[in-house]
N, C-alpha and C positions, 0 to 999 in steps of 0.2 A: 454119121457113120465114121468109124475110125479103124484104121489098120496100122499095126506096128510090126515091122520086120526087124529081126536081128540078124546081122551077117558078121561072121567072125573071120578075120584075116590076120594071121600071125599074132601080134600083141594088141591089135585094135579090133574093137567091136563097133560096128555101125548100127545105130538104131534109127531106122527110117520111119517117120511119122507121116501118115497119109490121111487127110480128112480133118475132122473137127476134134481138136484136142481139148476136151471139156469134161467137167464134172467127174463122175465115177470112172470114166474111161481113163482120164489122166491119173486119177488115184491108183487105178489098177496097174498102170504103167509104172508108177513110182514103186509099188509093191514088188513088181516083177524085177525091177533093177535092184531094189534093196535086198531081195531074197536071193539074188544071183551072186556068183563069185564075181567080184568087181574086176574088170579087165584093167590092164595097165593103162589103157587109153580107150575112152568112149567118145565116139563121134556121133553127134545127133544131127541127122539130116532133116531139116524142116522144109525142104523145097516143095513137098507135096501137101503141106499142112494148109488147110483152107480157112481155119478159124481157131482161135484160142480164147478161153474165158479166164476169169480170175484164178480158178483152181489150176487150170493148165499152165498159167503164167507162174504160179507158185511152184509147180513141179519142174518147169524149165529152169527156174532160179535155183531150185534144189540140185538139179543136174549140174548146173554151173558150179555150185559149191563142192560137188564131188570131183571137179576138175575136168568136166567134159568140155569138148570143143564142138562148135556148131557149124553147119553149112546152110546157106540160104540162097536158093536159086530163083526166088521170085521177089517182087517188090514187097508183098505182104510179109513174107518170112524175114526179109531183110529189115523191115520196119520193126518187127517183133524183137529181133536181135538187138537193134539199136536201142529201143525203148527199155529193154530189160538188161542192157549192157552184157549180152552174152558174147563170149569170145569166139570169133570166127576162125576156123581152121585156115591155114595159109595155103 
């Protein structure tokens, strides 16, 4: 199961990922971001992500290429950020 929430504050949009970021779910998330007006700043919160597969990792790397920053509140999400060299928000 996957749940993605978008929260907009000023010039930042937070994309919160909850659950398993896999397969078609991850691809649908990519399409949603690609089809939207890109915010000046996208913050991707991985704190509630419980699993990511190869496709999900590709999407996270793509989000990094867009200039997104990431937050990781768990050991698992922090490990994913380190492995994929995702930039953590300060």
